[in-house]
C-alpha positions as CSV (number, residue, x, y, z in Angstrom):
1,X,7.3,38.9,-31.5
2,X,9.5,35.9,-32.3
3,X,12.2,35.0,-29.7
4,X,15.7,35.6,-30.9
5,X,18.7,33.9,-29.2
6,X,21.2,36.3,-27.7
7,X,24.8,36.3,-29.0
8,X,25.9,34.5,-25.8
9,X,23.3,31.8,-26.2
10,X,24.3,31.3,-29.9
11,X,27.9,30.9,-28.9
12,X,27.1,28.6,-26.1
13,X,25.1,26.3,-28.5
14,X,27.8,26.4,-31.1
15,X,30.4,25.4,-28.5
16,X,28.2,22.6,-27.2
17,X,27.7,21.4,-30.8
18,X,31.4,21.5,-31.5
19,X,32.1,19.6,-28.3
20,X,29.6,17.0,-29.3
21,X,31.1,16.5,-32.7
22,X,34.6,16.1,-31.3
23,X,33.5,13.5,-28.8
24,X,31.4,11.7,-31.4
25,X,34.5,11.5,-33.7
26,X,36.5,10.0,-30.8
27,X,33.7,7.4,-30.2
28,X,33.6,6.5,-33.9
29,X,37.4,6.1,-34.0
30,X,37.2,3.9,-31.0
31,X,34.3,1.6,-31.7
32,X,33.1,2.2,-35.3
33,X,29.9,3.6,-36.8
34,X,27.6,0.7,-35.7
35,X,28.6,0.9,-32.0
36,X,28.6,4.7,-31.9
37,X,25.1,5.0,-30.5
38,X,23.5,8.3,-29.4
39,X,23.9,7.1,-25.8
40,X,27.6,6.3,-26.2
41,X,28.2,9.7,-27.8
42,X,26.2,11.5,-25.1
43,X,28.1,9.6,-22.4
44,X,31.4,10.7,-23.9
45,X,30.2,14.3,-24.2
46,X,28.9,14.3,-20.6
47,X,25.3,15.1,-21.6
48,X,22.0,13.4,-21.5
49,X,21.1,11.4,-24.7
50,X,18.1,13.6,-25.3
51,X,20.4,16.7,-25.5
52,X,22.1,15.3,-28.6
53,X,18.8,16.0,-30.5
54,X,19.1,19.7,-29.6
55,X,21.9,19.8,-32.1
56,X,21.2,17.0,-34.6
57,X,17.9,15.7,-35.8
58,X,19.0,12.1,-35.8
59,X,22.0,9.8,-35.2
60,X,22.4,9.7,-39.0
61,X,22.7,13.5,-39.2
62,X,25.4,13.4,-36.4
63,X,27.2,10.6,-38.2
64,X,27.3,12.6,-41.5
65,X,28.6,15.7,-39.7
66,X,31.4,13.6,-38.1
67,X,32.3,12.0,-41.4
68,X,32.3,15.3,-43.3
69,X,34.5,17.1,-40.8
70,X,37.0,14.3,-40.5
71,X,37.2,13.6,-44.2
72,X,37.5,17.2,-45.1
73,X,40.6,17.5,-42.9
74,X,42.2,14.7,-44.8
75,X,41.2,16.2,-48.2
76,X,42.7,19.5,-47.1
77,X,46.0,18.0,-46.0
78,X,46.3,16.0,-49.2
79,X,45.4,19.0,-51.3
80,X,48.1,21.1,-49.7
81,X,50.7,18.5,-50.7
82,X,49.4,17.7,-54.2
83,X,48.8,21.3,-55.1
84,X,52.0,22.6,-53.5
85,X,55.5,23.2,-54.8
86,X,57.8,20.7,-56.6
87,X,57.5,18.5,-59.6
88,X,54.4,16.3,-60.1
89,X,56.2,13.0,-59.3
90,X,57.6,14.3,-56.1
91,X,54.2,15.8,-55.0
92,X,52.4,12.5,-55.9
93,X,54.9,10.5,-53.8
94,X,54.6,12.9,-50.9
95,X,50.8,13.0,-51.1
96,X,50.5,9.2,-51.0
97,X,53.0,9.1,-48.1
98,X,51.3,11.8,-46.1
99,X,47.8,10.2,-46.6
100,X,49.0,6.7,-45.6
101,X,51.0,7.9,-42.6
102,X,48.1,9.9,-41.2
103,X,45.9,6.9,-41.7
104,X,48.3,4.6,-39.9
105,X,48.7,7.1,-37.0
106,X,44.9,7.1,-36.4
107,X,43.8,3.7,-37.7
108,X,40.4,3.7,-36.0
109,X,39.3,6.9,-37.6
110,X,40.9,6.1,-40.9
111,X,39.2,2.8,-41.1
112,X,35.9,4.5,-40.3
113,X,36.5,7.0,-43.1
114,X,37.7,4.5,-45.7
115,X,35.8,1.2,-45.3
116,X,34.0,0.5,-42.0
117,X,30.4,-0.6,-42.4
118,X,28.1,2.4,-42.0
119,X,24.6,3.6,-42.7
120,X,23.6,4.7,-46.2
121,X,24.0,8.4,-45.5
122,X,27.6,8.0,-44.4
123,X,28.2,5.7,-47.4
124,X,27.0,8.4,-49.7
125,X,29.4,10.9,-48.1
126,X,32.2,8.4,-48.5
127,X,31.6,8.2,-52.2
128,X,31.5,12.0,-52.5
129,X,34.8,12.3,-50.7
130,X,36.4,9.6,-52.8
131,X,35.6,11.7,-55.8
132,X,37.4,14.6,-54.2
133,X,40.5,12.5,-53.6
134,X,40.4,11.3,-57.2
135,X,40.1,14.8,-58.5
136,X,43.2,15.8,-56.5
137,X,45.2,12.9,-57.9
138,X,43.9,13.5,-61.4
139,X,45.1,17.1,-61.3
140,X,48.7,16.3,-60.4
141,X,48.8,13.3,-62.8
142,X,47.4,15.6,-65.6
143,X,50.1,18.1,-64.8
144,X,52.7,15.4,-65.0
145,X,51.5,14.4,-68.4
146,X,51.5,18.0,-69.6
147,X,55.1,18.6,-68.4
148,X,56.4,15.3,-69.8
149,X,57.1,13.7,-66.3
150,X,54.4,11.1,-66.9
151,X,53.6,9.3,-70.1
152,X,50.4,10.1,-72.0
153,X,47.3,8.7,-70.2
154,X,43.8,9.4,-69.1
155,X,44.5,11.1,-65.8
156,X,41.0,10.5,-64.5
157,X,41.3,6.7,-65.0
158,X,44.7,6.6,-63.4
159,X,43.5,8.7,-60.5
160,X,40.5,6.4,-60.0
161,X,42.7,3.3,-60.0
162,X,45.2,5.0,-57.6
163,X,42.5,6.1,-55.2
164,X,41.1,2.6,-55.1
165,X,44.5,1.0,-54.7
166,X,45.5,3.2,-51.8
167,X,42.3,2.4,-49.9
168,X,42.6,-1.3,-50.6
169,X,46.2,-1.5,-49.4
170,X,45.4,0.4,-46.2
171,X,42.1,-1.4,-45.3
172,X,43.7,-4.6,-43.9
173,X,46.3,-2.9,-41.6
174,X,43.7,-0.4,-40.4
175,X,41.1,-3.0,-39.7
176,X,43.3,-5.4,-37.7
177,X,45.5,-5.1,-34.7
178,X,48.4,-6.8,-36.5
179,X,51.7,-5.0,-36.1
180,X,52.7,-3.2,-39.3
181,X,56.0,-1.9,-40.5
182,X,54.7,1.5,-41.5
183,X,57.8,2.6,-43.3
184,X,57.9,-0.5,-45.4
185,X,54.2,-0.3,-46.2
186,X,54.4,3.3,-47.2
187,X,57.5,2.7,-49.3
188,X,55.7,0.0,-51.2
189,X,52.5,2.1,-51.6
190,X,54.4,5.1,-52.9
191,X,56.3,2.9,-55.4
192,X,53.0,1.5,-56.7
193,X,51.6,5.0,-57.0
194,X,54.5,6.2,-59.1
195,X,54.5,3.1,-61.3
196,X,50.7,3.6,-61.7
197,X,51.3,7.1,-63.0
198,X,54.3,6.0,-65.1
199,X,56.9,8.0,-63.4
200,X,60.5,7.2,-64.3
201,X,62.3,5.3,-61.5
């Protein structure tokens, strides 16, 4: 007869796995993907390195889970704003502002999600999530075109350009320790986003 885990054992393993992912996310935010070794993550979680493999088959599998969890939170927050109430131009401005402000408040993690060198599996996830960001922007831009708030355009092309521009603008301040005027940077970025979509001043 095959052994079945009890409910208590299952919950204990799930809690241990969750703790491991949280600590791994903190390590990645602090030192980046390359330095977030299994040993470093295990030390942060207060477990033996070998115990990591009870929950993940490899360092790559753990890294992918960290990326997915963190990136999904950002997609969810952006989606709430872009799909919320208000006119398309206002939602686009708020969406860019919220995205940028959250990135600047946690620069280590944001840089890891946007641009930090990572293994191929994480890179593939990064591309997948960029498509999700792009789809959210394309939706609100398309709505703006339909309602006459934005001029006629290919919403997918504009959204792709906007997604790339936001990432490019944020990469330098996120990857350096140079002091940044967050409000000034965000104001400039939102202005670029609105001009990109063709919103009236």
